[in-house]
Structures are given as C-alpha cells and as structure tokens.
C-alpha distance (Angstrom), angle and dihedral (degrees) to the residues before:
residue distance angle dihedral
X1 . . .
X2 3.79 . .
X3 3.79 91.4 .
X4 3.82 91.2 52.2
X5 3.79 90.0 49.6
X6 3.81 90.7 51.5
X7 3.81 91.6 49.4
X8 3.81 91.2 49.4
X9 3.79 89.7 47.1
X10 3.80 89.6 51.3
X11 3.81 91.9 50.9
X12 3.83 91.3 48.6
X13 3.81 90.3 49.3
X14 3.81 91.2 47.3
X15 3.84 89.9 50.7
X16 3.82 89.4 53.5
X17 3.79 92.4 46.8
X18 3.82 94.2 -114.6
X19 3.77 115.7 138.1
X20 3.80 125.1 -137.9
X21 3.77 107.5 -121.0
X22 3.77 96.3 -157.9
X23 3.78 131.2 -2.1
X24 3.77 116.0 -119.1
X25 3.80 120.9 -110.9
X26 3.80 91.1 -115.4
X27 3.81 89.6 69.3
X28 3.79 92.3 65.3
X29 3.79 126.8 69.7
X30 3.79 116.6 -142.4
X31 3.82 111.2 -107.7
X32 3.82 138.0 171.9
X33 3.78 91.6 -102.8
X34 3.80 88.0 65.0
X35 3.81 91.4 51.9
X36 3.79 91.3 49.4
X37 3.80 91.0 49.1
X38 3.79 93.3 50.7
X39 3.82 92.0 44.5
X40 3.81 90.8 50.2
X41 3.81 91.0 56.3
X42 3.78 94.0 41.7
X43 3.83 95.2 47.7
X44 3.82 90.9 45.9
X45 3.80 90.8 53.5
X46 3.85 91.6 43.2
X47 3.79 92.7 50.2
X48 3.80 91.4 47.2
X49 3.79 97.1 46.7
X50 3.81 106.2 30.2
X51 3.80 94.2 31.1
X52 3.78 91.9 51.0
X53 3.81 93.0 47.7
X54 3.83 91.6 49.1
X55 3.83 90.2 46.8
X56 3.80 92.0 50.9
X57 3.81 91.0 49.0
X58 3.81 90.1 49.8
X59 3.79 91.6 47.0
X60 3.82 91.4 48.9
X61 3.82 90.4 49.2
X62 3.79 91.3 48.8
X63 3.79 91.0 49.0
X64 3.82 90.2 47.7
X65 3.79 93.0 65.2
X66 3.79 138.7 -107.0
X67 3.79 96.3 -51.8
X68 3.79 93.4 48.7
X69 3.79 91.4 48.7
X70 3.80 92.4 48.5
X71 3.81 89.7 50.5
X72 3.82 91.2 50.8
X73 3.82 92.0 49.8
X74 3.84 88.4 46.3
X75 3.81 90.3 55.4
X76 3.79 96.7 45.0
X77 3.79 102.1 35.3
X78 3.76 108.9 9.8
X79 3.77 134.7 -111.4
X80 3.77 120.7 -85.6
X81 3.81 112.2 -106.3
X82 3.80 95.2 17.5
X83 3.81 125.9 100.5
X84 3.81 118.7 -101.6
X85 3.78 116.8 -98.0
X86 3.81 128.0 -156.2
X87 3.79 91.8 -101.4
X88 3.81 91.0 54.7
X89 3.82 89.2 56.9
X90 3.78 88.9 46.8
X91 3.85 91.0 50.7
X92 3.81 91.6 49.1
X93 3.79 91.0 47.6
X94 3.80 88.5 51.0
X95 3.80 90.9 52.2
X96 3.81 92.5 46.9
X97 3.84 90.2 48.8
X98 3.81 91.7 48.7
X99 3.83 91.4 49.5
X100 3.82 90.8 49.0
X101 3.82 89.9 48.6
X102 3.78 89.8 50.6
X103 3.78 93.9 51.1
X104 3.80 91.8 43.4
X105 3.80 93.9 49.8
X106 3.80 92.3 44.7
X107 3.83 93.1 50.0
X108 3.77 92.0 47.3
X109 3.80 89.8 47.3
X110 3.83 89.8 53.9
X111 3.80 88.9 49.5
X112 3.81 90.0 52.1
X113 3.80 90.1 47.8
X114 3.84 88.2 54.3
X115 3.80 91.2 47.5
X116 3.82 89.7 50.5
X117 3.81 88.3 63.9
X118 3.82 89.2 58.7
X119 3.79 95.0 -108.2
X120 3.76 126.8 120.4
X121 3.81 100.6 34.4
X122 3.80 93.4 117.4
X123 3.80 108.6 109.2
X124 3.80 97.0 -119.4
X125 3.82 94.2 44.0
X126 3.84 91.7 45.5
X127 3.83 91.3 50.4
X128 3.84 92.1 45.8
X129 3.77 95.1 50.5
X130 3.78 91.9 42.9
X131 3.81 89.9 56.2
X132 3.80 90.8 46.8
X133 3.80 91.4 49.7
X134 3.83 90.5 48.6
X135 3.81 94.5 50.4
X136 3.85 108.4 32.3
X137 3.84 95.8 66.3
X138 3.83 90.3 59.9
X139 3.82 89.3 52.8
X140 3.79 92.7 46.8
X141 3.82 90.8 48.4
X142 3.77 91.8 49.5
X143 3.82 91.2 48.5
X144 3.81 92.6 48.9
X145 3.85 94.7 49.6
X146 3.82 93.5 42.6
X147 3.78 86.5 54.0
X148 3.82 92.8 47.5
X149 3.82 93.7 47.4
X150 3.79 93.2 42.1
X151 3.77 91.5 52.5
X152 3.78 89.4 47.5
X153 3.82 95.5 -128.8
C-alpha cells in the first residue's frame, strides 16, 4: 500500500515537473547486493583502522627488542606452556576477525572488478555472486584457522 502511494506520488510529481530529490527507503527491497556493499565498506574501514593499529603495535614491539616482542606475542597469541588468559582469546578473536575482513574485502573487490567489466549486472547473476561473496569468506577464514590450529602454529 505504501509503495503504491509512493509510486502514485512520484507520477503526480513527474506530471507537475517536480523532481524527487531522494527516493525513500520503502521503495527498495533488501537484497544480498546491499549486504555485500555494506560489508565491503565496513571491512575496508576495519582493516584500515584495526589492522593499522595492530601493525603499529607489532612494529613497536619488534623495535623494542626481543623481550618486548615476546610480550606482545604473549598478549595476542599466548605463551607456550602457559594457560590461556582472557586477553589471549581476545587477541585470537581479533586475528580471526581481521582475516575474515580481509577475505570479505578481497572477495567483494573481485566482484567489483567483474562488475567494472560490465558483466554480472543481470538480476539473477548479481544475486548469485552477492550470495557467493557473502558466504565464501567465512569458509576461507574457517579453512585458514583450522589449518593454523591443526599445524599448532
């Protein structure tokens, strides 16, 4: 009902010569391409901000010497032979999140590269590749961390 009213309102405005400045959110239906677009922006920001901060901490620890670096690794990953602390779990969760953000941003970037060639704009193809881009990074992240934990790194 509301959508029909908006469409009628748009036709009435078009007949008068007025332009709609911005379509209302009720005109659009939520789709996977919107999720992928939002995740692309969020993961890009997350990688830039959180990844840069973690890199600077790592670089500072490496510049501080062997003891400083070992303390940093102990906080983020844990020390061999010692029990896990809450901050070790937080550090591992941070690393898992950053790796997921990397895979998500990379997959979305590849999708955008494909779209830049003019392919994939058909509705079914766009929906299919959006669903792939939304799900594959989780599988890649799980595979990476299963490999890391299985190897015992």
